[in-house]
N, C-alpha and C positions, 0 to 999 in steps of 0.2 A: 575837119571843119574848125577846130580850135586854132590851127595853124593860119587858116585864112581869115580868122576873126569872126567867123559866123556863130561861134559858141563862146560865151564868156568862161574863161577858166578860173577856177577857185585858187586863190593864192593864200597859203597858210604859212607865213614866215616862221611861227613857232615850230611847226612840224619840220619845215625845211632845215632849221637850225639843229634840232634833235636828230634828224636823219643824217646830217653832215657829221656830227660827232660820232654817231654809230658807225658810219662808213669808214671814219678814220680808225676806230677801234677794229673793225672787221679786217681792215687792210693791214694794220700793224700786227695783229695777233696771227693772221694768216702767214705773214712774213716771218714772225717769230717761230711758228711751227716749222716752217721751211728751213730756217737757219739752224734751228736746234737739231733737226734731223741730219743737216749737212755737217754740223759739229761732231756729232757722234760717229757719223760715217767716216769723217776725216781722222778721228782719233783711232778708230779700228784700222783704217788704212795705214795710218803712221805706224801703229803697233805692228802690223804685218810686215810692213817695209823694214822696220828695225830688225825683225826676226830674220828676214832674208839677208840683210846686210851683215848681221852677226854670223850667219852660216858661212857666208862668203869669206868674211875676215878670218874666221876659224880655219878655214881650209888653207889659208896662206902659211900657217904655222904647224901643219901636220908633220913636216920633216923634223922639227925640233920642238918637241912639246915641253921641254924644261926650261926654254928661254923665258925672259920676262914678257916678251911679246906674245908668246904662246899662252902663257898663263893669263895675261890680260884679255886676249881673245876668247879663251874658254870662260873666263869670269863675266865678260860682256855678254857672251851667248847665254849663259845661265841666267843673267840678270834680265835680259830682254825677254827670254822665254817666260820667266816668272811674271813680268809686266804684261806680256800678251795674255797670259791666263787671268791676270787681275783686271784686264779691260772688261772681260765678261762678268766677273765676280763683283768688282767694286765700282765699275763705271756704267757698263752697258745696261745691265738689268735695273740698277737703281735709277739711272737717268731715264729710262724708258718709263718706269713706274711713276716717278715723282715729277718729271718734266714733259716728256712727249705725250703721255696719255692724258694728263690734265689739260694741256693746251690743245690737244687734238679733240677732246671732249667739248671744250669751249667752242672750238671752230665748228664742230658738228652741229651746233644750235643754229648757225647762221642761215642754212637753207630755209628753215621753218620761219625765221624771222623775216627773211626776204620775201617769202611767200605771203606773209601778213602784210608787208609793205605793198607788195604788187596787188594784193586784193584790195587794200585801201585805195591805191591809185585807180583801180578799175572802178570801184564804187564812186570815186570822185568824178570820173568821166560820165557815169550813169547820172549822177546828181546834176552836173553841169548841163548835160543834154536835156533832162527833164525840166530844169529851170528855164532853159532857152525855149522849150516847147511851150511851156506855160505863158512865157512873155509874148511869144508870137501869137497865141490864141487870144491874149488880152488885147494886143495892138490891132489884131485883125481877126474878129470873132468868126468861127465857123458856122456854116448853116446848121450843123448838127450841134445843138446846145449841150449835149452830153459830153462832147469832147473836152471841154474845159475842166469840168469836175473830175473827169477821168485822169486828165493830165495833171491836175492839181494833186490828186490822191497818189499818182505815181511820183510826182515830185516830193511830196511829204515822206513817202516810204523811202525813196532813194536818199533823201536828206538825213533821215533818221539812222539808216544803216551806215551811211558815210560817217556821220558825226560819232557814232559809237565806236567804229573802228579807228577813226582818227583820234578820238579822245583817249582810247586805250594805248595807242602807240605813243602819243605825246606824254602820257603818264609813265609808261613802262620803259621806253627806250632810255631816258635819263638814269633810271634805276639800274638798268643793265650796264650802262657805260660806268657808273660809279662803282659797281660790284667787281669790275675787273681788277682793281688793286688789291682788295683782300683775297680774291680768288687766285691771282698769280703770285702773290707774295710768297706763300710756302714753296711754290715751284722755283722761284728766284733763289730762295735760301738753299733749297735742296741742290740746285744746279751748282751753286758755289761750293757746297760741301763736297758734292761728287768730284768737282774739278780739284779741290784742295786735296782730297784723299788720294787721288790718282797722282797729283803732282808730288805729294809727300812720298808716296810709295815709289815713284820714279827716282826721286832724289836719293832716297835710302838705298835702293838697289844699285844705282849707278855710282854712289859715293863709295861702295865697296870695291869698285873697279879702279878707282883713282889710286889706290895704294900701290898699284903695279907701275905707276908712272912717277918720275921725279916731280917733286913739289913745284919746281920752277918751270916745268915744261910748258904749262899754259901761257904764263907770262912771256916766255922767250918766243913763242909762236906769235903772240899778240904784238910784241915789239919788233918782230922781223928779225930777230937774232938767229933764227934757224933757216932763214932764206939761203944762206951760204951753203949750208949742209945739204939742203934740198937740190940746189943748183949743181953741187959737186956730184951727187948721186945721179943726177940727169946727164951730167957730162960723161960719167963712166958708162951709162947706157948707150950713149951716142958713139962711144968708142968701139962698141960691139960690132962685129963684121956684119951681122944681119941687119944692122941699122941702115947700111948703104944699099942693101939689095933692092 
């Protein structure tokens, strides 16, 4: 009936503004929860992939365990195994406790808040309908003179209920939105510290593997100086009889 203009709709711009800010917060923190979980899953997946790569690389050097390559492969395997263990110890558990759980707890409040908003909107419809009913009885009095007082009483009750719910939301929604910063600040700091600790641990472990390589090897790869060596090795592979089979 409101869509067809038969019932006047209450317009509360103050509530609409506060609800808009709340909806932005709801959307962003829900996305934060999703991406934080995706980050942790990705780190665990990366660590597992590193371990599988290390196992495969180590197998390449099983015939000659005394070569620099074999020692590097073994050192790399040991390093990534320790890193894989540290994911659970230094990243997974702390990240869940300080980031995922607090953000998840905040998101768990949204259904109750949304229920309150839905209840407010329903009571607004009741209020609008009762107001329209009173107006019609005033414009066109009914034969039953008791109808208007009853309608007026229903209107007053509906208005009171709506204004209580509406006022509560207008007062408390801004408080909720403002509290998001002090609530999420510790989680943000904890997230950075978890990432830093894991990155430092990874750097420390992998730095120990570097001693098996020449100091200039990385720069030579970056500058393309080892391309000729790679092409030469590929050329030797192509000369094998099985290449043409």
